C-alpha positions in Angstrom: 107.6 104.1 85.9 106.6 108.1 85.6 108.1 108.7 81.5 110.2 111.7 83.0 112.3 109.1 85.4 115.1 107.4 84.3 115.7 104.0 85.9 118.7 102.1 87.9 120.1 99.2 85.8 118.8 96.6 88.5 115.4 98.5 88.8 113.0 95.6 87.5 115.1 92.6 89.1 114.5 94.5 92.9 111.0 95.3 91.8 110.7 91.8 91.4 112.3 90.1 94.4 110.4 92.7 96.6 107.4 90.9 95.8 108.5 87.2 97.0 107.4 87.8 100.4 104.1 89.0 100.5 101.5 91.7 99.4 102.6 94.6 98.7 102.7 97.8 96.9 107.0 98.3 96.7 107.6 102.0 96.2 111.4 103.2 95.9 113.7 105.5 96.0 113.5 108.7 93.7 116.5 110.8 92.8 116.6 114.5 90.9 118.7 115.2 88.1 118.8 118.1 86.1 120.6 117.6 82.7 120.2 119.6 79.1 118.4 118.2 76.4 122.0 117.2 74.4 122.9 115.2 77.3 118.8 113.3 76.9 119.5 113.7 73.4 122.7 111.6 73.9 121.5 108.8 76.1 118.7 108.3 74.3 120.9 107.7 70.8 123.7 106.2 72.1 122.2 104.3 75.3 123.5 104.6 78.6 126.6 102.9 80.0 127.9 101.9 83.5 130.1 105.2 82.7 126.6 107.2 82.4 125.3 105.6 85.3 127.8 106.5 87.4 127.4 109.9 86.3 124.0 110.4 86.8 124.6 108.6 90.2 126.9 111.6 91.2 124.9 114.5 89.8 121.7 113.4 91.2 119.7 114.6 95.0 117.4 113.6 97.0 114.1 114.8 96.6 112.8 118.1 98.0 111.0 116.9 101.6 112.8 113.8 101.5 114.4 113.9 105.2 110.7 114.6 107.0 108.9 112.1 104.7 110.9 109.3 105.9 110.8 111.0 109.3 107.2 111.0 109.5 106.4 107.4 107.8 108.6 105.8 110.4 106.6 107.4 112.8 103.0 107.2 111.6 103.8 103.9 109.6 101.8 102.2 107.1 98.5 104.9 107.7 101.1 107.5 106.3 101.7 105.7 103.5 98.5 105.7 101.8 98.7 109.8 101.6 102.2 110.0 100.2 102.2 106.5 98.1 103.5 107.7 94.4 103.1 106.0 91.1 106.9 107.3 90.0 108.7 104.6 91.5 107.0 101.7 92.4 104.8 98.2 91.7 101.8 96.3 92.3 100.6 92.8 91.5 98.2 92.8 88.7 95.5 91.0 90.5 95.5 94.1 93.8 95.7 96.6 90.8 92.1 95.2 89.2 90.7 94.8 92.2 90.8 98.0 93.4 89.5 99.3 90.0 93.0 100.9 88.3 93.8 104.7 88.8 90.0 107.2 89.0 90.1 108.7 85.8 88.5 111.6 87.5 91.8 113.4 88.7 92.4 115.2 86.0 95.5 117.9 85.6 98.6 117.3 88.0 98.8 115.0 91.3 96.7 112.6 93.7 96.3 110.2 91.3 98.8 108.4 93.0 97.6 109.1 96.4 94.1 108.0 95.9 95.3 104.8 94.5 98.0 103.8 97.5 95.0 104.9 99.6 92.5 102.5 98.0 94.9 99.9 97.9 95.8 100.2 101.8 91.8 100.3 102.6 92.2 96.6 100.6 94.9 95.2 102.6 98.0 95.8 100.4 100.8 96.9 102.6 102.6 99.6 101.4 106.3 99.3 101.9 109.1 101.1 101.3 112.7 99.7 99.5 115.2 102.4 98.8 117.4 100.7 97.5 115.6 100.2 94.4 116.2 103.9 92.7 115.4 106.0 89.6 116.6 109.5 88.5 113.2 112.3 88.0 114.2 114.3 85.0 114.2 118.0 86.6 111.8 120.1 84.4 110.1 123.6 84.2 106.7 123.4 85.7 103.7 126.1 85.4 104.0 126.3 89.2 99.8 128.7 88.9 98.7 126.1 86.9 99.9 122.9 89.2 99.1 124.5 92.2 95.3 125.1 91.3 95.0 121.3 89.6 96.4 119.9 92.6 94.3 122.0 94.9 91.0 121.3 92.8 92.3 117.0 93.1 93.0 117.0 96.9 89.2 118.1 97.7 88.3 115.3 94.8 90.3 112.9 97.3 88.8 114.4 100.1 85.5 114.1 99.2 86.0 110.7 98.6 87.4 109.1 101.9 85.2 111.8 103.4 85.2 109.7 106.5 88.5 109.0 107.2 89.3 112.0 109.4 92.8 110.6 110.3 93.9 110.8 106.3 91.9 113.6 105.4 94.2 115.6 108.1 97.3 114.1 107.3 96.3 115.0 103.7 95.8 118.4 104.3 98.8 119.2 106.8 100.9 117.4 103.9 99.3 119.7 101.3 100.0 122.6 103.8 103.7 122.3 104.2 104.7 120.5 101.0 102.7 123.3 98.8 102.0 125.7 101.0 97.9 125.0 100.5 95.3 125.7 103.0 92.2 123.7 103.3 
């Protein structure tokens, strides 16, 4: 789970239960919330109550391009899962993570380290499975879009160099980045 997320109360339990029937990398649902520092400080100092979780759920919105991503996953199945893998709400068995070498630390700055990990898990035989009932809430925060896009572009190029022979994955990666980030490669 990323450090800018609030897990739903049943978050850990649902991740654990999702691993009971096979060798999976589980990816849950991300919902975005935008709160002031004062509200976040209150959550931190007082703890999050059941009432607070109700408020968070009401205030949350689905992440950008969620419908497009879900539709593409239905049509393209496992193959698109490996190039849309995100670790902000995911779990995988420890041994599978160790077997693929964990995160590639050559990715620097923002983007693509998740995709690379998901791709390597998929290629090692781990099935990527979505469980949209496992929710965490992303705390929306300001970003430097120019810097983020530059880092992402560099990391996409590095990822593509790693999967050089996989033309379908390269095409999907480029298409997704053209749609979502308006980047051409």
